[in-house]
C-alpha positions as CSV (number, residue, x, y, z in Angstrom):
1,M,6.1,14.6,20.8
2,P,9.8,15.5,20.6
3,R,11.0,18.2,18.2
4,A,12.2,17.0,14.8
5,K,16.0,17.3,14.4
6,R,17.9,17.8,11.2
7,S,20.9,15.6,10.6
8,G,23.9,17.1,9.0
9,G,22.9,16.3,5.4
10,R,19.3,17.3,5.6
11,S,17.9,20.7,4.6
12,K,15.4,22.9,6.3
13,R,12.9,21.9,3.5
14,D,13.4,18.2,4.4
15,A,12.8,19.1,8.1
16,V,9.6,20.9,7.2
17,L,8.3,18.0,5.2
18,D,9.3,15.5,7.8
19,A,7.4,17.5,10.5
20,A,4.4,17.9,8.3
21,V,4.3,14.1,7.6
22,E,4.4,13.4,11.3
23,L,1.7,15.9,12.2
24,L,-0.7,15.7,9.3
25,L,-0.7,11.9,9.2
26,V,-1.6,11.9,12.9
27,N,-3.8,14.9,13.4
28,G,-5.3,15.4,9.9
29,Y,-5.7,18.6,7.9
30,D,-7.8,20.6,10.3
31,G,-5.8,19.4,13.3
32,T,-2.4,20.7,12.0
33,S,-1.3,24.3,11.8
34,M,1.6,25.9,10.0
35,D,2.8,27.1,13.5
36,A,2.9,23.5,14.7
37,V,4.8,22.3,11.7
38,A,7.4,25.1,12.2
39,A,7.8,24.2,15.8
40,R,8.1,20.5,15.1
41,A,10.7,21.2,12.4
42,G,12.7,23.6,14.5
43,V,12.4,26.5,12.0
44,S,10.5,29.7,11.8
45,K,7.0,29.9,10.3
46,T,8.5,32.2,7.7
47,T,10.8,29.4,6.6
48,V,7.8,27.1,6.2
49,Y,6.0,29.6,4.0
50,A,9.1,30.1,2.0
51,Y,8.8,26.4,0.8
52,Y,5.0,26.0,0.8
53,E,2.7,28.9,0.1
54,D,-0.1,27.6,2.3
55,K,-1.2,24.5,4.3
56,L,-2.9,23.0,1.2
57,E,0.4,23.0,-0.7
58,L,2.0,21.4,2.3
59,F,-0.8,18.8,2.6
60,K,-0.4,17.9,-1.1
61,A,3.4,17.4,-0.5
62,V,2.7,15.1,2.4
63,L,0.2,13.0,0.5
64,Q,2.6,12.8,-2.5
65,H,5.4,11.7,-0.1
66,G,3.2,8.9,1.3
67,S,2.1,7.8,-2.1
68,M,5.7,7.7,-3.4
69,E,7.0,5.8,-0.3
70,L,4.3,3.1,-0.5
71,G,4.9,2.8,-4.3
72,E,8.7,2.3,-3.7
73,R,8.0,-0.5,-1.2
74,L,5.7,-2.2,-3.6
75,R,8.1,-1.8,-6.5
76,G,10.9,-3.3,-4.3
77,L,9.0,-6.6,-4.4
78,R,10.1,-7.1,-8.0
79,Q,13.8,-7.2,-6.9
80,R,12.9,-9.5,-4.0
81,E,11.1,-11.9,-6.2
82,G,13.9,-11.9,-8.8
83,S,16.2,-13.4,-6.3
84,A,13.7,-15.8,-4.7
85,E,14.0,-19.5,-4.7
86,G,11.6,-22.4,-4.0
87,S,8.2,-23.5,-5.3
88,A,5.8,-21.0,-6.8
89,E,3.5,-21.6,-3.8
90,D,6.2,-20.6,-1.3
91,R,7.2,-17.6,-3.4
92,L,3.6,-16.5,-3.5
93,V,3.4,-16.6,0.2
94,D,6.6,-14.6,0.6
95,A,5.6,-12.0,-1.9
96,L,2.2,-11.4,-0.3
97,V,3.6,-11.3,3.2
98,A,6.0,-8.6,2.0
99,A,3.1,-6.7,0.3
100,S,1.1,-7.0,3.5
101,K,3.9,-5.6,5.6
102,A,4.3,-2.7,3.1
103,G,0.6,-1.9,3.3
104,T,0.2,-2.1,7.0
105,G,3.2,-0.2,8.3
106,A,2.5,2.6,10.7
107,Q,3.0,5.4,8.1
108,A,1.1,3.5,5.4
109,I,-1.9,3.1,7.7
110,A,-1.7,6.8,8.8
111,Y,-1.6,7.8,5.1
112,F,-4.7,5.7,4.2
113,R,-6.6,7.1,7.2
114,V,-5.9,10.7,6.1
115,L,-7.0,9.8,2.5
116,I,-10.2,8.3,3.8
117,A,-10.9,11.1,6.3
118,E,-10.3,14.0,4.0
119,H,-11.5,12.6,0.7
120,N,-15.1,13.9,0.6
121,R,-14.5,17.2,2.5
122,R,-13.8,20.6,1.2
123,R,-13.5,20.9,-2.6
124,E,-9.9,22.1,-2.5
125,I,-8.8,19.1,-0.5
126,Q,-10.6,16.6,-2.7
127,S,-9.0,18.2,-5.8
128,V,-5.5,17.6,-4.2
129,I,-6.3,13.9,-3.6
130,T,-7.7,13.3,-7.0
131,T,-4.5,14.6,-8.7
132,L,-2.2,12.4,-6.6
133,A,0.0,9.9,-8.3
134,M,-1.4,6.9,-6.4
135,P,0.9,3.9,-5.7
136,D,1.1,1.7,-8.8
137,V,0.4,-1.8,-7.6
138,S,0.5,-3.3,-11.1
139,D,4.0,-4.6,-10.3
140,I,2.9,-6.8,-7.5
141,I,-0.1,-7.9,-9.5
142,S,2.2,-8.8,-12.3
143,I,4.4,-10.8,-9.9
144,I,1.5,-12.7,-8.4
145,A,0.1,-13.4,-11.9
146,Q,3.4,-14.8,-13.0
147,L,3.6,-17.0,-9.9
148,L,0.1,-18.3,-10.5
149,V,1.1,-19.3,-14.0
150,A,4.2,-21.0,-12.6
151,Y,2.1,-22.8,-10.0
152,G,-0.2,-24.1,-12.8
153,S,2.8,-25.2,-14.8
154,E,4.2,-27.1,-11.8
155,H,0.9,-28.9,-11.3
156,G,0.0,-29.5,-15.0
157,F,-2.8,-27.0,-15.6
158,E,-3.4,-23.5,-17.0
159,V,-4.6,-20.7,-14.8
160,D,-7.5,-18.8,-16.4
161,R,-6.9,-15.0,-16.6
162,P,-4.0,-14.9,-14.1
163,E,-4.1,-11.1,-13.7
164,A,-7.7,-11.1,-12.6
165,H,-7.0,-13.9,-10.2
166,A,-3.9,-12.1,-8.9
167,S,-6.0,-9.0,-8.1
168,M,-8.5,-11.2,-6.3
169,L,-5.8,-12.9,-4.2
170,L,-4.1,-9.6,-3.4
171,R,-7.4,-8.3,-1.9
172,M,-8.1,-11.5,0.0
173,T,-4.7,-11.4,1.7
174,V,-3.6,-7.8,2.1
175,S,-6.8,-5.8,2.2
176,G,-8.4,-7.6,5.1
177,I,-5.4,-6.9,7.3
178,E,-5.2,-3.3,6.2
179,F,-8.9,-2.8,7.1
180,D,-8.4,-4.2,10.6
181,A,-5.5,-1.8,11.1
182,L,-7.4,1.1,9.7
183,I,-10.4,0.8,12.1
184,S,-8.5,-0.2,15.3
185,D,-5.1,-0.2,16.9
186,F,-4.7,-3.8,15.8
187,A,-1.1,-4.6,14.9
188,V,-0.5,-8.1,13.5
189,S,2.6,-9.9,14.5
190,G,5.0,-11.3,11.9
191,E,4.1,-14.8,12.8
192,L,0.4,-14.3,12.6
193,L,0.7,-12.4,9.3
194,E,2.7,-15.3,7.7
195,A,0.1,-17.8,9.0
196,H,-2.8,-15.8,7.7
197,V,-1.3,-15.2,4.3
198,G,0.0,-18.7,4.0
199,Y,-3.4,-20.3,4.8
200,I,-5.3,-18.0,2.3
201,V,-2.8,-18.6,-0.5
202,R,-2.9,-22.4,-0.1
203,V,-6.7,-22.5,0.0
204,F,-6.8,-20.2,-3.0
205,L,-4.3,-22.3,-5.0
206,R,-6.1,-25.6,-4.3
207,G,-9.3,-24.0,-5.4
208,L,-7.7,-23.3,-8.8
209,R,-6.5,-26.8,-9.4
210,P,-8.7,-28.9,-11.6
211,I,-10.6,-31.8,-9.9
212,A,-11.1,-35.0,-11.8
213,G,-14.6,-35.3,-13.1
214,E,-15.5,-31.7,-12.5
215,Q,-15.5,-28.7,-14.9
216,D,-12.4,-26.6,-14.7
217,L,-12.7,-23.3,-12.8
218,V,-12.7,-20.3,-15.1
219,L,-14.0,-16.8,-14.9
220,K,-17.0,-15.9,-17.0
221,P,-16.1,-13.8,-20.1
222,D,-17.9,-10.7,-18.8
223,Y,-16.6,-11.1,-15.3
224,D,-14.4,-8.0,-14.7
225,Y,-12.6,-8.3,-11.4
226,P,-12.1,-6.1,-9.4
227,W,-15.4,-4.3,-9.8
228,G,-14.2,-1.7,-7.3
229,P,-11.3,0.7,-7.8
230,A,-8.8,-0.6,-10.3
231,L,-5.6,-2.0,-8.8
232,G,-3.6,-2.1,-12.0
């Protein structure tokens, strides 16, 4: 692995964090030393300790960095959708393809792997993870919900509880790809990703549309999706 280099406008602190991101996200907490971070950043170990008092503080900064980066990518979907054109169905596919790409990038997957690997280990590490500002995906859920409502309007029906259905659709499209990437070296091509997301979206939307002579599809009043970790 080549040594990290600082560009003219980047500080030593930036170089230390960049090096820690690279090493901790690949090697995990126990597999990364402060010496290795210093060598990777091209600074002395004293410099590393000047910015971060111990490896736990550095680990917290790395996880916060990953959380903020993923959150920024998800929030960027709002601007993308604001300038999008076409049918609600096509815009849904575009938004979910973009969300899938944000959640399955190399650094995002490395970040998720570290969260999973370290979550139930030593108490001090778990305390760091539980205090993180996790990526707020409510923005993408809001976008999907609005597009579901727009799809219903285009086809003359009302979508029941659009936010709940948006959460469901997000998990059906993005989470499966993320899981495959987490447990293997699988890297989905852009073409396969678009085909996967497009097919699921279109099956999902046609499942929402009323069928003549059949009862409309609605969620039960006490049905609270998702029943796992809240996404919004």
